[in-house]
C-alpha positions in Angstrom: -67.9 -25.6 -1.7 -67.9 -24.3 1.4 -66.8 -27.1 2.9 -63.8 -27.8 0.5 -62.9 -24.4 0.4 -62.3 -25.2 4.7 -60.5 -27.6 4.3 -58.1 -26.6 1.8 -54.8 -25.2 3.4 -53.7 -21.5 3.8 -49.8 -20.7 4.1 -48.3 -18.0 5.5 -48.1 -15.7 2.4 -48.0 -11.9 1.4 -50.7 -10.9 -0.8 -51.0 -7.7 -2.9 -54.6 -5.7 -2.7 -54.8 -3.3 -5.5 -57.4 -0.7 -4.5 -56.5 1.3 -7.1 -58.7 -0.6 -9.6 -61.8 -1.6 -6.9 -64.9 -0.3 -8.2 -66.2 1.6 -5.7 -64.2 4.0 -3.2 -63.4 1.9 0.1 -61.5 5.2 2.0 -60.3 3.2 5.3 -58.4 0.5 2.9 -57.4 3.8 0.5 -55.4 5.1 3.7 -53.6 2.2 3.4 -51.9 2.0 -0.6 -48.7 2.2 0.0 -48.4 0.7 3.3 -47.5 -2.5 4.6 -48.6 -5.2 7.7 -49.9 -8.5 9.3 -53.6 -9.5 9.8 -54.5 -12.8 10.9 -58.2 -14.3 11.1 -60.2 -16.3 13.9 -63.0 -18.0 14.1 -64.6 -18.3 17.2 -67.7 -20.2 18.1 -69.1 -20.0 21.1 -71.9 -23.0 22.3 -74.6 -22.4 24.7 -78.2 -21.9 24.7 -77.5 -21.3 20.9 -74.4 -21.5 18.8 -72.3 -18.5 17.8 -69.9 -18.0 15.2 -67.8 -14.8 14.8 -64.6 -14.6 12.0 -62.7 -12.1 14.1 -59.5 -10.5 12.3 -56.5 -9.0 14.2 -54.0 -6.9 12.2 -51.4 -3.7 12.5 -49.6 -1.4 10.4 -45.5 -1.8 10.1 -45.9 0.9 11.4 -47.4 -0.8 14.9 -50.7 1.2 14.0 -54.0 -1.7 15.1 -56.6 -2.2 12.7 -60.3 -2.4 12.9 -61.9 -5.0 11.9 -64.3 -2.7 9.7 -61.1 -1.3 7.6 -59.3 -5.6 7.8 -63.1 -7.4 6.6 -63.4 -4.5 3.5 -59.6 -5.3 2.9 -60.4 -8.7 2.2 -62.7 -7.8 -0.1 -60.4 -6.0 -2.6 -58.6 -8.2 -5.4 -55.5 -9.4 -4.4 -53.0 -12.2 -5.3 -50.7 -13.9 -3.8 -46.1 -12.5 -4.5 -44.6 -15.7 -2.3 -44.8 -17.6 1.2 -44.5 -14.3 4.1 -41.9 -14.5 6.5 -43.6 -13.3 9.7 -41.5 -12.6 11.9 -41.8 -13.2 16.2 -42.7 -10.2 17.0 -45.3 -10.0 15.2 -46.7 -13.5 15.2 -46.3 -12.5 19.2 -47.9 -9.3 18.8 -51.3 -10.7 16.3 -51.5 -14.0 19.1 -52.2 -10.8 21.8 -54.3 -8.7 20.0 -56.1 -11.9 18.7 -56.9 -13.3 22.0 -58.1 -9.1 23.1 -60.4 -9.6 20.5 -61.7 -12.6 21.4 -62.2 -11.4 24.7 -63.9 -9.1 24.0 -66.5 -11.0 21.8 -66.9 -13.7 24.7 -67.7 -11.2 27.4 -70.5 -9.5 24.7 -71.5 -12.5 24.1 -72.6 -13.0 27.6 -73.5 -9.2 28.1 -76.0 -10.0 25.4 -77.3 -13.2 26.6 -77.0 -11.8 30.1 -79.9 -8.5 28.9 -82.2 -11.8 27.1 -82.5 -13.5 30.1 -83.6 -9.9 32.1 -85.8 -8.9 29.6 -87.4 -12.5 29.7 -87.2 -12.2 33.5 -88.9 -8.8 34.0 -91.6 -9.5 31.6 -92.0 -13.4 34.0 -92.6 -11.3 36.6 -95.3 -8.7 35.0 -97.1 -11.6 33.4 -96.9 -13.1 36.8 -98.5 -9.9 38.9 -100.6 -9.0 36.7 -102.2 -12.2 36.6 -102.2 -12.4 40.5 -103.6 -8.9 41.3 -106.7 -10.1 38.4 -107.3 -13.6 39.8 -106.8 -11.8 43.8 -109.7 -8.7 42.6 -111.9 -11.5 40.9 -112.0 -13.2 43.9 -112.3 -9.6 46.2 -114.9 -8.5 44.7 -117.1 -12.5 45.2 -115.9 -12.6 48.5 -117.5 -9.1 48.8 -120.6 -9.8 47.1 -120.7 -12.8 49.3 -120.8 -10.5 52.6 -123.7 -7.9 51.0 -125.8 -11.3 50.4 -125.3 -12.3 54.1 -126.1 -8.8 55.8 -129.4 -8.8 53.2 -130.2 -13.4 54.2 -130.5 -11.5 57.8 -132.8 -8.9 57.1 -134.9 -11.3 55.0 -138.3 -10.8 55.6 -139.7 -13.7 54.4 -138.7 -17.4 53.8 -138.6 -17.0 49.9 -136.9 -14.3 49.9 -134.7 -15.9 52.1 -134.4 -18.6 49.9 -133.8 -16.8 46.8 -130.6 -14.9 48.7 -129.0 -18.0 49.7 -129.2 -19.5 46.4 -128.0 -16.5 45.4 -125.5 -17.3 47.7 -124.6 -21.1 46.6 -123.4 -19.6 43.6 -121.1 -17.4 45.0 -119.5 -19.5 47.0 -118.9 -21.8 44.8 -117.3 -19.8 42.3 -115.5 -18.1 45.3 -114.3 -21.6 45.7 -113.3 -22.0 41.8 -111.5 -18.7 42.3 -109.4 -19.7 44.8 -108.2 -22.6 42.7 -107.4 -21.1 39.7 -105.1 -18.7 41.6 -103.2 -22.0 42.8 -103.3 -23.1 39.1 -102.3 -19.5 38.5 -99.4 -20.1 41.0 -98.0 -23.3 39.5 -97.8 -21.7 35.8 -95.8 -18.6 37.5 -94.0 -21.7 39.1 -93.5 -24.0 35.9 -92.1 -20.6 33.8 -90.0 -19.2 36.2 -88.2 -23.0 36.5 -88.1 -22.6 32.1 -85.9 -19.8 32.7 -83.3 -21.1 35.1 -83.3 -23.8 33.1 -82.7 -21.3 29.9 -79.9 -19.3 32.0 -78.5 -22.6 32.8 -77.9 -23.7 29.9 -77.1 -20.1 28.3 -74.4 -20.4 31.5 -72.8 -24.1 30.5 -71.2 -22.4 27.8 -67.8 -24.1 25.8 -65.8 -22.2 22.6 -63.6 -23.1 21.2 -60.8 -20.7 18.3 -59.5 -22.2 15.0 -57.2 -20.0 13.4 -57.8 -20.0 9.5 -55.1 -18.1 8.4 -52.0 -15.1 8.7 -50.7 -13.1 5.7 -48.3 -10.3 5.1 -50.5 -7.1 3.5 -49.3 -4.6 1.1 -52.0 -2.1 -1.0 -51.9 -0.5 -3.9 
């Protein structure tokens, strides 16, 4: 049904919107009662890391006052009837095109800023995780080194072979643990590099963006 509706032709027409009989109060539309003007709707598609779609209104009154997005969305929610074809003056068409372009660029900039904030948050999260992982591993390794120093000092002070043997066995276990902890630090650093590579790849995908704009319709409107 949506695809069928999208494929229907949308010629420039005049539409009268009835806000007086709307079931709920629409103050922003009621403020336009008795006025007329022009509006256009564009669909902006942004293809990057994800697909983003925006429906962007641009419009103004005959007196030249610009309408905001919310007002035009609520206007389109009112019952309306087509009163005939619309002859859009060239000056009105140029202004609609200019306002639509500003709206589109502002939305693209907003999308870029949102993606930038997402990337910065992901980067900060990665850096905090990396710092915690490395510090924890280095702290464990340092504790093992300190224990080895103590045992070597005890070995030098041992008075019997039995005491020396017991200390040497403890040293052997700790030295194996030390080698394992060093390997764990290398593994953590490799994991950090892999996650940073993933983050860079995501940034590249977000920057490789493509935009497409489709004008859906342009109308002459009147509110009663």
